[in-house]
N, C-alpha and C positions, 0 to 999 in steps of 0.2 A: 139635119146633119149628117147628124149621132148616132142616133136612131137603127140605120145602118150596120152600126158599127157595135153598138149592142151585141144586137143579135147575131154578129157573124163572132164576138169574143162572146156569144151560152155557149154555143155554137166547136164553138173553138174549146170550151173550156171543158162539156162533154163529152168529145172524142175527147182527150188525153183520156179525159174516167175510165172513160171505157176500154182505153189502150190498159189504163194501169190494171186496173180488175181483169181482164185479157189474162195477162203479163205473170199476174196474181196465181190466180187459178193453172197458170201451168208448171209455172214455179209450184205451183205446192203437189199439183202431182206426179215432179218429179221427187219432190218431198216424201212422199208417201210410194215411189216404185222405192226409195231407198230403204226404209223401212221395214219395207217388205223384204228386202233382201241386208234385214241386219244390220245397218250401217248408219245410226241416228248420230254422230259425231254426222256425217254428208246431210241427213234429216233438215238436220238446224239447220246447217248452217244457210241451206234453197230455202227452210221455211222463214229464219231469218231475211233474210231477200221477197218471199210473195207479201211477210206482215207489211214490208217494206212498201210496195208497191197498193198497198191496198190495210189501211192498217182496223177497215172492217171486216174484216175478210173471216169470218169466224173460222169459217173449215181450217182451215189455214193455221188460226192459234189451235184447234185443238190437236189438230196433226203434231203442231211443236211440244205442246205439253206431255204426248204419250212421246217423243223424240227425247223431251227432255227426262221426262217417267222410265227412260228406257237408263238412259247414263243416270240413275237414280241420285238426280239433284231436283229433288224432289218442291224446294223452295218452286222451282222456275216452271214447273208444271203448274203449279198451285196458280199460282201467277196472270196461264195460259185458259186454262181452261175460269177457273171466276171471268176475266175476259169473255167468253167465248157463252157465259152464259148470258154475262150483262148485254151483252151485242145480242143475244137468241134465246129467251128465257123460256119459251116452247119448246128446243129438241136436247133431244132425251142424255145424246152420245154424249156432253162437257159434263153432268151431271155422273153419268154413269163410269167416265175416267178418275173423274174425283171419286169417288165413292172408290174406287180399285183404290185409287193410289191412300184414303183413309182408312184404306184391311191393308194394308204395308205398314202404317204405320204403329198403326192396332188399335185407333181411335175409331173402336165397331159401333158406337153411336151415334157415328156420324157416317158412316158409311151406310149403315142403315137408312137413315137418313133420304141419304143422297141415291142411293136400291130405287127408296119409294116415290121421288121424284121424276128420276126415268125412268118408271114402273107405270106411273099415272100419266108416259106419254107420250108412252110406247107399249101399248099391251100387248103385243105379237110376240116381238124377245124370245123366246128359252134361256139367250142367256144368259138378259136380265133376272128375269124370276131364280134364275139357275146364283146367279150371283150371289141374292138377299136369300134364297136358299141357306146357303155358306153363313154369313153374316148371321144370321138368327139361330143357326144350330152353333156358332160360336159362344151367342150368348145362351145359351140352353133352350130359347125358344121351340121345344119340338114341337109340337100343331101344326106354331105358323109355319113353321121350315117346312115339313110336311109339305101342307100348302104348295106353297112355294114350287118343289121337285114335281108334282105331283100336275103343276101347270108348264111347268116347264118340259115333260115328261110327254104333255098334252100338246105339245107346239112343235116338240120335237123325240117322235119319238125315239130314233134312235146311241141316244144323248151318252150314253157307256158311263160316261162320269156324269149325270145325276139323279142315273137312275143307280151309282155306287154312292152317292151321294144318297140319295134316299131311302136306300139300303143298313146305310150307317145313321141314320132318325132309327129307322123299326126294331134295329142293332142293340140302340143304346136306350130306348124302351121296352126292347126282351123279349122283341116279337120276330121271331128266329122263321119261325117262316114265312111271312113276307118278305126280311131279310134279304132270306139266300135264295127267291122266286131273283129280288132283284138284281142280284151282284151276282147271279146265272146268266138274267139279261146283260149284264155288262160283263161279262169273258164272254158269253156271242158274240155282239157287235165288239169284241176285240177285246182279239187274245193273244195275248200278250201282256195284257192288264195286272199284271204280276199284282200291288195293294189289293187289286178286286177275289183272287185268287185265296191272299191270305182273309183277306174277309169273310170270303164263301166259307174258306175252314175250318172255320170256328163258329161258325154259326152252326155250320151240317151239325159240326161236334153236339155245340151247345143243346141241340135236338138228338143225341143220342144216334146222329150219323161217324160216328169213329170213322169206320173202315176207309169211306168217298171225302171225308173231314183230311183224312188225310191226305191221301190224294190229290185233294185242290193245296194246304199246304208247301206238300212237293214238291208240289208247280210254282208256286209263289220263290218257294223257293230258287227251281232251274230258272227262273228269269232275273235272279236280282231282287227280291227284292229283301230287305235287311235285317223283318225281325218275323223271317221266316225260320230263317234254321231253328231260335231260339224252340217257337212253337212245337214243331219237327216234336226236336226233343223233346216238349215236354209231353207231348199227343201220341204219341203216335213214335218211341220208340215201348219194344215189348217188354 
């Protein structure tokens, strides 16, 4: 006599879990929309509800971590990323987000470790390689940084920031001709990229192209790059 009741209870439990999971996913989507609208506090509220409805929703935890990060609530962001990793250790996104948090804190070695974990799980993301390249650049590991920027550009040829960053690597290595090529590509893709015009101007001046270099520096100044005026004063006055 007890068996039908047991089956009914199991079915009821399964239905309840499915309903809660569905509600959690709806709240997750609403939270993501709030994040996209630059409303992180609202996103936290929605994502709190999503996690309450399903504590094992790693995507809701990761998204809530992003919302906390946007609010500069780094301890809670870290807790959410680590719980998301615990629930789904083969997913790259929380490693990537935790690495960004480490960058914000200036913990370059930990950031490098997390970006490397992200790369090992998502090898077709230009964003992951580009971000790890930036950390390697900060650590003065220039050949490795160049490798990552090469990979990012291979995956996304129109990434102006990756081009700019690879140009910086070349500039640091005094490979000014390669730097010029990358900075030129960056400003072609993003004509308002003031910082890239500044770097392009300095690179051109470094190989004796003073006239065109000064044109680039003046364009950087026109676009509002803070350091450009001093460079124009130094290199471009008669």
